[in-house]
KEMI-341538 format. One record per residue (C-alpha): x, z, y; residue number from 1; residue in three letters. Coordinates in steps of 0.1 Angstrom, whole numbers. Layout:
% KEMI-341538
> east/up/north/pos/code
> X/Z/Y/NUM/ALA
...
This chain:
% KEMI-341538
> east/up/north/pos/code
> -19/146/81/1/MET
> -44/134/107/2/ASP
> -70/112/90/3/ILE
> -95/111/119/4/SER
> -89/73/125/5/ALA
> -91/64/88/6/PHE
> -123/48/75/7/GLN
> -142/57/43/8/PRO
> -142/26/22/9/ILE
> -180/26/20/10/GLU
> -182/24/58/11/ALA
> -154/0/67/12/ILE
> -159/-18/99/13/THR
> -140/-47/115/14/ALA
> -142/-73/142/15/ASP
> -166/-94/120/16/THR
> -187/-87/90/17/PRO
> -166/-112/69/18/GLU
> -134/-94/78/19/GLU
> -150/-61/68/20/ALA
> -161/-76/35/21/ASP
> -125/-88/28/22/ARG
> -111/-53/37/23/LEU
> -136/-38/12/24/ARG
> -123/-63/-13/25/GLY
> -88/-49/-8/26/LEU
> -103/-15/-13/27/ALA
> -117/-26/-47/28/VAL
> -83/-40/-56/29/GLU
> -66/-7/-47/30/ALA
> -92/13/-67/31/LEU
> -88/-9/-97/32/ASP
> -50/-6/-95/33/TYR
> -48/32/-92/34/ILE
> -75/38/-117/35/GLN
> -57/16/-143/36/SER
> -33/45/-148/37/PHE
> -43/69/-175/38/VAL
> -30/99/-155/39/TRP
> -54/91/-126/40/CYS
> -77/120/-120/41/PRO
> -113/116/-106/42/PRO
> -113/104/-70/43/LEU
> -126/126/-42/44/ARG
> -123/102/-13/45/GLN
> -107/68/-5/46/VAL
> -99/59/31/47/LEU
> -87/28/47/48/LEU
> -57/38/68/49/ALA
> -46/3/78/50/TYR
> -57/-32/70/51/GLY
> -50/-67/79/52/ILE
> -76/-91/67/53/ASP
> -65/-109/36/54/GLY
> -29/-96/39/55/VAL
> -26/-59/32/56/ILE
> -46/-28/28/57/GLY
> -32/7/30/58/LEU
> -55/33/15/59/PHE
> -52/71/13/60/LEU
> -66/81/-21/61/VAL
> -76/117/-24/62/ARG
> -81/132/-58/63/PHE
> -107/158/-70/64/ALA
> -77/175/-87/65/GLU
> -40/170/-82/66/PRO
> -25/141/-101/67/ALA
> 0/154/-125/68/GLY
> -8/189/-112/69/GLY
> 11/180/-81/70/VAL
> -2/153/-58/71/ASP
> -37/157/-43/72/ASP
> -34/124/-25/73/ALA
> -14/92/-28/74/LEU
> -9/61/-7/75/TRP
> -21/29/-24/76/VAL
> -13/-6/-12/77/VAL
> -32/-38/-21/78/SER
> -36/-73/-8/79/GLY
> -15/-104/-8/80/ASP
> 15/-82/-18/81/VAL
> 23/-65/-50/82/PRO
> 2/-33/-54/83/PRO
> 19/0/-53/84/ALA
> 12/37/-51/85/TYR
> 35/64/-37/86/PHE
> 34/100/-24/87/VAL
> 24/110/11/88/THR
> 51/137/15/89/ASP
> 78/115/30/90/GLU
> 53/92/47/91/ALA
> 26/112/64/92/PRO
> 14/84/88/93/THR
> 3/48/81/94/PRO
> 33/35/100/95/LEU
> 57/55/78/96/GLU
> 37/46/47/97/ALA
> 41/8/54/98/LEU
> 78/13/60/99/THR
> 81/32/27/100/THR
> 62/4/10/101/TYR
> 86/-22/24/102/CYS
> 117/-1/14/103/ASP
> 104/3/-22/104/LEU
> 98/-35/-25/105/MET
> 132/-42/-9/106/ASP
> 148/-24/-37/107/GLY
> 132/-47/-62/108/TRP
> 140/-78/-42/109/VAL
> 177/-68/-40/110/GLU
> 178/-60/-77/111/ALA
> 164/-94/-85/112/VAL
> 186/-114/-61/113/LEU
> 218/-95/-71/114/ASP
> 211/-96/-108/115/ASP
> 209/-58/-106/116/GLY
> 192/-33/-129/117/ASP
> 154/-35/-125/118/LEU
> 151/-2/-143/119/ASP
> 164/14/-111/120/GLU
> 140/-5/-89/121/ALA
> 104/3/-81/122/PHE
> 82/-14/-107/123/PRO
> 67/-46/-92/124/VAL
> 41/-67/-110/125/ASN
> 59/-100/-105/126/LEU
> 81/-120/-127/127/THR
> 116/-112/-115/128/PRO
> 127/-146/-104/129/THR
> 146/-155/-72/130/PRO
> 116/-175/-60/131/GLU
> 93/-144/-62/132/HIS
> 120/-122/-46/133/ALA
> 125/-146/-17/134/VAL
> 87/-149/-12/135/ALA
> 83/-111/-13/136/LEU
> 111/-107/12/137/ARG
> 93/-130/36/138/ALA
> 61/-110/32/139/GLN
> 80/-78/38/140/LEU
> 95/-93/70/141/GLY
> 60/-100/82/142/PHE
> 49/-64/75/143/ILE
> 79/-50/91/144/ARG
> 72/-71/122/145/GLN
> 37/-56/123/146/LEU
> 51/-21/119/147/VAL
> 75/-28/147/148/SER
> 48/-41/170/149/ASN
> 26/-11/162/150/GLN
> 54/14/169/151/SER
> 56/-1/204/152/LEU
> 19/-1/210/153/HIS
> 7/30/191/154/GLY
> 3/36/154/155/GLN
> -21/17/131/156/PRO
Protein backbone atom coordinates (compact mmCIF):
# COMPACT_ATOMS: atom_id res chain seq x y z
CA MET A 1 0.00 0.00 0.00
CA ASP A 2 1.36 3.38 -1.00
CA ILE A 3 0.89 5.74 1.96
CA SER A 4 3.12 8.54 0.67
CA ALA A 5 0.16 10.92 0.17
CA PHE A 6 -1.36 10.21 3.59
CA GLN A 7 -0.93 12.76 6.40
CA PRO A 8 0.03 11.92 9.99
CA ILE A 9 -2.80 13.19 12.15
CA GLU A 10 -0.52 15.43 14.15
CA ALA A 11 0.49 17.21 10.93
CA ILE A 12 -2.81 17.48 9.05
CA THR A 13 -2.91 20.39 6.64
CA ALA A 14 -5.82 21.71 4.60
CA ASP A 15 -6.90 24.76 2.62
CA THR A 16 -7.59 26.71 5.82
CA PRO A 17 -6.53 26.33 9.46
CA GLU A 18 -10.20 25.85 10.40
CA GLU A 19 -10.59 22.98 7.94
CA ALA A 20 -7.42 21.37 9.28
CA ASP A 21 -8.82 21.67 12.83
CA ARG A 22 -12.07 19.97 11.78
CA LEU A 23 -10.14 17.17 10.07
CA ARG A 24 -8.12 16.72 13.26
CA GLY A 25 -11.47 16.53 15.08
CA LEU A 26 -12.47 13.67 12.78
CA ALA A 27 -9.17 11.99 13.68
CA VAL A 28 -10.02 12.25 17.39
CA GLU A 29 -13.42 10.67 16.66
CA ALA A 30 -11.74 7.84 14.73
CA LEU A 31 -9.26 7.24 17.55
CA ASP A 32 -11.98 7.26 20.21
CA TYR A 33 -13.97 4.79 18.15
CA ILE A 34 -11.20 2.26 17.44
CA GLN A 35 -9.77 2.48 20.94
CA SER A 36 -13.21 1.77 22.43
CA PHE A 37 -12.75 -1.88 21.46
CA VAL A 38 -11.07 -4.01 24.13
CA TRP A 39 -9.12 -5.90 21.47
CA CYS A 40 -7.46 -2.71 20.14
CA PRO A 41 -3.67 -3.00 20.53
CA PRO A 42 -1.47 0.04 21.08
CA LEU A 43 -1.34 2.33 18.06
CA ARG A 44 1.85 2.86 16.09
CA GLN A 45 0.65 5.44 13.58
CA VAL A 46 -2.60 7.07 12.44
CA LEU A 47 -2.76 8.63 8.99
CA LEU A 48 -5.41 10.70 7.25
CA ALA A 49 -5.95 8.99 3.91
CA TYR A 50 -8.94 11.06 2.79
CA GLY A 51 -11.02 13.76 4.37
CA ILE A 52 -13.85 16.06 3.51
CA ASP A 53 -14.27 18.80 6.05
CA GLY A 54 -17.17 18.00 8.35
CA VAL A 55 -18.37 15.05 6.26
CA ILE A 56 -16.02 12.08 6.39
CA GLY A 57 -12.53 11.11 7.45
CA LEU A 58 -10.81 7.94 6.28
CA PHE A 59 -7.87 6.98 8.45
CA LEU A 60 -5.30 4.24 8.21
CA VAL A 61 -4.66 3.03 11.75
CA ARG A 62 -1.44 1.07 12.12
CA PHE A 63 -0.93 -0.99 15.26
CA ALA A 64 2.22 -1.65 17.28
CA GLU A 65 1.26 -5.34 17.20
CA PRO A 66 -1.29 -7.07 14.99
CA ALA A 67 -4.90 -6.78 16.16
CA GLY A 68 -6.12 -10.27 16.96
CA GLY A 69 -2.72 -11.53 15.89
CA VAL A 70 -3.71 -10.86 12.26
CA ASP A 71 -4.22 -7.25 11.17
CA ASP A 72 -1.39 -4.77 11.57
CA ALA A 73 -3.56 -1.99 10.12
CA LEU A 74 -7.25 -1.19 9.68
CA TRP A 75 -9.25 1.47 7.90
CA VAL A 76 -11.33 3.62 10.25
CA VAL A 77 -14.08 5.96 9.09
CA SER A 78 -15.51 8.82 11.14
CA GLY A 79 -17.49 11.97 10.53
CA ASP A 80 -21.09 12.78 9.73
CA VAL A 81 -21.57 9.09 8.99
CA PRO A 82 -21.67 6.04 11.24
CA PRO A 83 -18.14 5.09 12.33
CA ALA A 84 -16.70 1.83 11.08
CA TYR A 85 -13.49 -0.12 10.88
CA PHE A 86 -12.55 -2.77 8.35
CA VAL A 87 -9.53 -4.60 6.99
CA THR A 88 -7.26 -3.20 4.33
CA ASP A 89 -6.76 -6.49 2.45
CA GLU A 90 -9.65 -6.04 0.03
CA ALA A 91 -9.35 -2.24 -0.08
CA PRO A 92 -5.69 -1.23 -0.44
CA THR A 93 -6.44 2.33 -1.64
CA PRO A 94 -8.56 5.14 -0.19
CA LEU A 95 -10.89 4.94 -3.19
CA GLU A 96 -11.46 1.23 -2.63
CA ALA A 97 -11.81 1.79 1.12
CA LEU A 98 -14.55 4.39 0.63
CA THR A 99 -16.35 2.01 -1.73
CA THR A 100 -16.05 -0.80 0.82
CA TYR A 101 -17.43 1.48 3.52
CA CYS A 102 -20.44 2.34 1.35
CA ASP A 103 -21.02 -1.35 0.56
CA LEU A 104 -20.94 -2.25 4.27
CA MET A 105 -23.39 0.50 5.15
CA ASP A 106 -25.63 -0.43 2.19
CA GLY A 107 -26.07 -3.88 3.71
CA TRP A 108 -27.44 -2.30 6.89
CA VAL A 109 -29.69 0.09 4.96
CA GLU A 110 -31.16 -2.78 2.93
CA ALA A 111 -31.68 -4.93 6.03
CA VAL A 112 -33.54 -2.11 7.76
CA LEU A 113 -35.69 -1.16 4.77
CA ASP A 114 -36.49 -4.79 3.87
CA ASP A 115 -37.14 -5.85 7.49
CA GLY A 116 -34.19 -8.18 7.08
CA ASP A 117 -31.91 -9.77 9.64
CA LEU A 118 -29.67 -7.11 11.17
CA ASP A 119 -27.47 -9.87 12.60
CA GLU A 120 -26.28 -10.45 9.04
CA ALA A 121 -25.53 -6.75 8.44
CA PHE A 122 -22.47 -4.75 9.43
CA PRO A 123 -23.13 -3.29 12.91
CA VAL A 124 -24.16 0.35 12.61
CA ASN A 125 -24.51 2.65 15.59
CA LEU A 126 -27.94 3.97 14.57
CA THR A 127 -31.43 3.03 15.65
CA PRO A 128 -32.66 0.78 12.82
CA THR A 129 -35.53 2.93 11.60
CA PRO A 130 -36.56 3.58 8.01
CA GLU A 131 -35.81 7.29 8.56
CA HIS A 132 -32.22 6.55 9.60
CA ALA A 133 -31.80 4.11 6.73
CA VAL A 134 -33.05 6.60 4.15
CA ALA A 135 -30.83 9.36 5.57
CA LEU A 136 -27.79 7.06 5.52
CA ARG A 137 -28.60 6.01 1.96
CA ALA A 138 -28.51 9.69 0.95
CA GLN A 139 -25.13 10.18 2.66
CA LEU A 140 -23.78 7.09 0.90
CA GLY A 141 -24.97 8.47 -2.43
CA PHE A 142 -22.96 11.63 -1.76
CA ILE A 143 -19.86 9.61 -0.86
CA ARG A 144 -20.26 7.43 -3.94
CA GLN A 145 -20.47 10.56 -6.08
CA LEU A 146 -17.20 11.77 -4.56
CA VAL A 147 -15.61 8.40 -5.24
CA SER A 148 -16.87 8.49 -8.82
CA ASN A 149 -15.48 12.00 -9.33
CA GLN A 150 -12.14 10.99 -7.82
CA SER A 151 -11.86 7.93 -10.03
CA LEU A 152 -12.23 10.22 -13.03
CA HIS A 153 -9.69 12.75 -11.76
CA GLY A 154 -7.21 10.68 -9.76
CA GLN A 155 -7.52 8.95 -6.42
CA PRO A 156 -8.05 10.74 -3.13
